[in-house]
N, C-alpha and C positions, 0 to 999 in steps of 0.2 A: 458506573463509570470517573475516567479519572475529574475533576470539576477543572480544568486546566484545556482538557477537548474539548467538542465545541460539537455538543450535538447532534444537530441540527446539521452538520460537517458530517456527518459516521450514515448516520442516516443515510446520507446521501447517495453516496457511496453502496450502502447496503443493495438501494432500490443501484443504482445501473451495473447492480451487480447480474442480479435477479434481472432486470432488462442483456445481458447477455452483455457488459461491455467489456474487456477483456482487463488486467490488470497494465497493461500498459497508460489505459486509456484514463484509467482507476488514475492514477500512480502521475498521468499531466495532466489531469486536472487539481490533485488533490497541489503540486505544482505550483504548480499559475492560484488556481483559492488562495492559499499558505503563500506564496512568495518566496515561499523556498529554496535558499540557497545551495549552493557544496553544505555547505558543516551543518545543513537544516534532517539529518539521517535518524539523526535522533527520533526525531519528530518524524513523522513516513515513519517510520517503525510504528509507536506509540498508538500513531493511527489505520494503522492494517489490523495492528497485534486490536483495536478493539475492534474496530470494525465485524470482522471476520472470525471473530471468533478463533485464531490457530494458535496454531505454538507461538512464546517466544522463538525459540530458536527457528518456527520458520518464517516468521514473522523479519525475525533478523537478514532474514534474503535480497528480502528494502533493499536492505544498504549497502550492495551489493554492484551495486544499479552506479557504473560509470557515471553518471551526474552528483556523485556525490561523493566529497573531498576523499577521494585513496579503493574507491568501489572501483574492478574490474568488470564489469555485463553492462552487457546494450542491455536496453530497455526489453529491446525480444527475449534475450538470454533470463531473464526476469525476471519476463510469461511466462517461455519455459517452467520455468523451474515451482512460481507459486501460483497458477490459472489453475494449479489435478487440484494443488492443494483451496482451494476455494472451490472449488467444484465438488468436492465433495463434500465439504462445509451441505451444500446446497442442494443434498443428493438424500 
């Protein structure tokens, strides 16, 4: 794991998914915990990529959230696109 990322936070994200938390909830948790700004797109992508071992092209969808500068998906669209990828990893 990248030394710049918080291993405890990664573990907490994994636990949240295993408890059935949605991508939206995990993303908002990440936003609040790291005090993400509209310019923190890459950091959010890196955390989802590392936490859930998904393809980078799939993790990049997190950056489409309209919270981030240039993003054009609301959080529900991010949920619809990303959750099935994470759900497959859990099975």
